[in-house]
C-alpha angles and dihedrals in degrees: 000000000000125000136175116240142167102243126199102211097171139012113266094014126113118262116261119220106217142141115266136179119258123193117215124254120287126205111318093012135110134208111220131188106219112224098177139005136192126216116232129193087242089066089056091045091056093044090052091063094241094107109100089208094047113126129181144252092032142146106236130202131100105179109079150130131203151133129281110247102174139358130212127228116300097018110140109154096069137027139193111298097024117133112233146177120220115236118211086190102048129200117228091168089214110072125090092259096050091049094048113093091214100060142028098190095129114207099189095111101010096116098053092037090058089053093054097248140105121263091272090059098253136099125239092207123077143159122207089344096308120111124253111202129239119238123226087338092288116069096191094173088088133080088234130022138175117226138175112264091241089057093066133079120199113230140189108285090222092061112108112247095219091058104038094047089082092059089078091072123340100048097045092045091054094045091050092052092051101040104029105028106030094023088210113197127219113277097023124131114249130181124197119206116199099052098083148331132346107267103153098144092045092048092050089053093044092052093043097245105350144322124282090225134012128194123205106200106177104062095244116141093204091055090046091057090051090049090054090053088060095049125077102176111032145321139232 
């Protein structure tokens, strides 16, 4: 089939919205029509050429939401018409990592995923007979994408696509930082850096001496130092 996609042909070059070929799902795979996608800083990082796992040409995107269109042989967890979220960190529920209570960083398809291909070692995307690589096992910057079954989570069909698409990365990352890392308790003061301007002195005054927890969300060490200045108990 044909699908429109935003393709990263080279590092540091703008994405090109074109029509590409997409092969249907094989055993253990699912064809999804993407209804919404988020844009994460990691997408920009890969496009910049700084990502050691970056491979081109590729279809980026790893925050998405859509509807199952077709399933390959052996797929049982989802069916045609189900609403789903792509998971760049899948869950096979069988590997050592999935079975360990201290981590959920599934390794079942990590090797092939890092090479931009499906678990069988090939890509479902192509252009003029040449492969276009998958990204983080999801490639949500396309109208349609093929994913491994274990890289999909079924969701409530009433959930709005343009809101739940962020759950695949941004929302869960933020929740993990608050609940698991900082272990922020109800009623505490928390400041998030990365959502606006630098207002350290104002925030210290607003929180009557400093926040209980501060979260630096842009990966900038200078901002992290400023975040620490605003925090008098801990940081996340």
